[in-house]
One Martini backbone bead per residue (centre of mass of N, CA, C, O) as a GRO file, in nm:
protein
  149
    1MET     BB    1   3.448  11.120   7.583
    2THR     BB    2   3.622  10.947   7.354
    3ALA     BB    3   3.815  10.926   7.048
    4ARG     BB    4   3.868  10.706   6.759
    5LEU     BB    5   4.041  10.571   6.507
    6VAL     BB    6   3.928  10.382   6.226
    7GLU     BB    7   3.991  10.112   5.951
    8PRO     BB    8   3.753  10.022   5.749
    9CYS     BB    9   3.819   9.967   5.435
   10GLY     BB   10   4.012  10.245   5.416
   11LYS     BB   11   3.838  10.408   5.634
   12LEU     BB   12   3.790  10.686   5.826
   13ARG     BB   13   3.655  10.696   6.165
   14ARG     BB   14   3.456  10.779   6.429
   15VAL     BB   15   3.463  10.652   6.762
   16ALA     BB   16   3.356  10.561   7.058
   17SER     BB   17   3.480  10.536   7.362
   18PRO     BB   18   3.488  10.385   7.639
   19PRO     BB   19   3.472  10.436   7.949
   20ARG     BB   20   3.679  10.473   8.204
   21LYS     BB   21   3.795  10.274   8.451
   22VAL     BB   22   3.827  10.339   8.794
   23ALA     BB   23   4.030  10.241   9.023
   24PRO     BB   24   4.042  10.154   9.331
   25SER     BB   25   4.169  10.271   9.629
   26VAL     BB   26   4.412  10.228   9.869
   27VAL     BB   27   4.403  10.325  10.203
   28GLY     BB   28   4.449  10.039  10.360
   29VAL     BB   29   4.665   9.807  10.554
   30GLY     BB   30   4.610   9.479  10.727
   31VAL     BB   31   4.808   9.263  10.954
   32ASP     BB   32   4.759   8.945  11.136
   33LEU     BB   33   4.908   8.735  11.394
   34VAL     BB   34   4.810   8.416  11.553
   35GLU     BB   35   4.879   8.236  11.817
   36LEU     BB   36   4.710   7.967  11.923
   37GLU     BB   37   4.807   7.882  12.196
   38GLU     BB   38   4.798   8.159  12.328
   39PHE     BB   39   4.502   8.216  12.273
   40ALA     BB   40   4.393   7.968  12.435
   41SER     BB   41   4.523   8.044  12.702
   42THR     BB   42   4.364   8.303  12.745
   43VAL     BB   43   4.077   8.192  12.727
   44LEU     BB   44   4.105   8.000  12.974
   45LYS     BB   45   4.185   8.218  13.185
   46ARG     BB   46   3.972   8.434  13.023
   47PRO     BB   47   3.649   8.388  12.914
   48SER     BB   48   3.542   8.694  12.907
   49VAL     BB   49   3.674   8.783  12.645
   50LEU     BB   50   3.481   8.683  12.444
   51ARG     BB   51   3.246   8.901  12.505
   52ARG     BB   52   3.422   9.145  12.455
   53VAL     BB   53   3.530   9.081  12.144
   54PHE     BB   54   3.268   8.921  12.063
   55THR     BB   55   3.005   8.848  11.898
   56PRO     BB   56   2.731   8.655  11.892
   57GLY     BB   57   2.781   8.569  11.593
   58GLU     BB   58   3.075   8.472  11.628
   59LEU     BB   59   3.030   8.267  11.841
   60ALA     BB   60   2.820   8.085  11.696
   61TRP     BB   61   2.995   8.015  11.451
   62CYS     BB   62   3.248   7.889  11.623
   63ALA     BB   63   3.088   7.654  11.760
   64LYS     BB   64   3.106   7.524  11.502
   65GLY     BB   65   3.279   7.272  11.525
   66PRO     BB   66   3.624   7.180  11.589
   67ARG     BB   67   3.768   7.491  11.510
   68ARG     BB   68   3.739   7.720  11.728
   69VAL     BB   69   4.005   7.852  11.779
   70GLU     BB   70   4.077   7.925  11.482
   71ARG     BB   71   3.828   8.104  11.435
   72LEU     BB   72   3.875   8.306  11.660
   73ALA     BB   73   4.166   8.398  11.590
   74ALA     BB   74   4.098   8.508  11.299
   75ARG     BB   75   3.908   8.726  11.408
   76PHE     BB   76   4.108   8.869  11.589
   77ALA     BB   77   4.297   8.943  11.354
   78ALA     BB   78   4.078   9.104  11.183
   79LYS     BB   79   4.046   9.330  11.398
   80GLU     BB   80   4.342   9.427  11.392
   81ALA     BB   81   4.364   9.478  11.090
   82ALA     BB   82   4.139   9.695  11.069
   83PHE     BB   83   4.283   9.900  11.262
   84LYS     BB   84   4.535   9.924  11.076
   85ALA     BB   85   4.389  10.006  10.806
   86ALA     BB   86   4.263  10.270  10.958
   87GLY     BB   87   4.494  10.379  11.171
   88THR     BB   88   4.395  10.348  11.492
   89GLY     BB   89   4.412  10.116  11.671
   90TRP     BB   90   4.338  10.236  12.006
   91SER     BB   91   4.233  10.497  11.926
   92GLY     BB   92   3.952  10.694  11.978
   93GLY     BB   93   3.745  10.437  12.091
   94VAL     BB   94   3.795  10.178  12.002
   95THR     BB   95   3.640   9.855  11.947
   96TRP     BB   96   3.601   9.528  11.909
   97ARG     BB   97   3.295   9.560  11.796
   98ASP     BB   98   3.359   9.750  11.537
   99ALA     BB   99   3.444   9.451  11.444
  100GLU     BB  100   3.290   9.194  11.216
  101VAL     BB  101   3.263   8.871  11.131
  102VAL     BB  102   3.085   8.754  10.856
  103SER     BB  103   2.904   8.445  10.825
  104ALA     BB  104   2.851   8.188  10.559
  105ARG     BB  105   2.767   7.933  10.394
  106GLY     BB  106   2.964   7.937  10.102
  107VAL     BB  107   3.089   8.218  10.202
  108ALA     BB  108   3.279   8.473  10.227
  109PRO     BB  109   3.394   8.652  10.448
  110THR     BB  110   3.310   8.955  10.626
  111LEU     BB  111   3.324   9.308  10.711
  112ALA     BB  112   3.186   9.467  10.984
  113VAL     BB  113   3.132   9.813  11.050
  114ARG     BB  114   3.146  10.047  11.334
  115GLY     BB  115   3.156  10.337  11.465
  116VAL     BB  116   3.462  10.469  11.497
  117LEU     BB  117   3.577  10.297  11.262
  118LYS     BB  118   3.392  10.393  11.043
  119ARG     BB  119   3.443  10.704  11.072
  120HIS     BB  120   3.743  10.681  11.008
  121ALA     BB  121   3.736  10.538  10.736
  122ARG     BB  122   3.579  10.773  10.596
  123ALA     BB  123   3.763  11.002  10.651
  124LEU     BB  124   3.986  10.865  10.451
  125GLY     BB  125   3.793  10.727  10.204
  126GLY     BB  126   3.661  10.468  10.305
  127VAL     BB  127   3.422  10.209  10.187
  128THR     BB  128   3.582   9.921  10.196
  129PHE     BB  129   3.618   9.602  10.323
  130HIS     BB  130   3.868   9.362  10.288
  131LEU     BB  131   3.890   8.987  10.345
  132SER     BB  132   4.139   8.763  10.486
  133LEU     BB  133   4.155   8.412  10.597
  134SER     BB  134   4.374   8.198  10.813
  135HIS     BB  135   4.457   7.844  10.906
  136SER     BB  136   4.768   7.693  11.041
  137GLY     BB  137   4.864   7.506  11.271
  138GLN     BB  138   4.991   7.782  11.475
  139TYR     BB  139   4.811   7.979  11.290
  140ALA     BB  140   4.657   8.299  11.248
  141VAL     BB  141   4.530   8.499  10.965
  142ALA     BB  142   4.494   8.847  10.852
  143MET     BB  143   4.353   9.062  10.591
  144VAL     BB  144   4.315   9.413  10.527
  145LEU     BB  145   4.127   9.619  10.306
  146LEU     BB  146   4.107   9.966  10.237
  147VAL     BB  147   3.859  10.109  10.016
  148GLY     BB  148   3.796  10.331   9.788
  149ALA     BB  149   3.657  10.511   9.510
   0.00000   0.00000   0.00000
């Protein structure tokens, strides 16, 4: 605790200053852009890629509504961005399902991590992943911040 001097009515006195809040530090940043037409073409040629890349929860969420390709492409970008934020890329046994975009109606999507990706993020001092998704026109994009304590 620090103290500072204040001067009410001409008299000096010591008052306690509130403790300073330390801002969390950014440990890593990842961004990925997916071309929707190319992504859709890949999924049509190899539908098995969906089960390999996405969790059952992601597939169920994306099946709702007319923008299935955009939703899946944004989640694909989120996984790639998470790998970049943690600095792993495809090294050390990271798998597609180590990162999962969790969605609920009326709430911003979040990123759940597990396995090798989670262990690597913790080793870097990362505590929380922050996620932003967007899709428009021909592209889907995701940005991921890995934040430490």
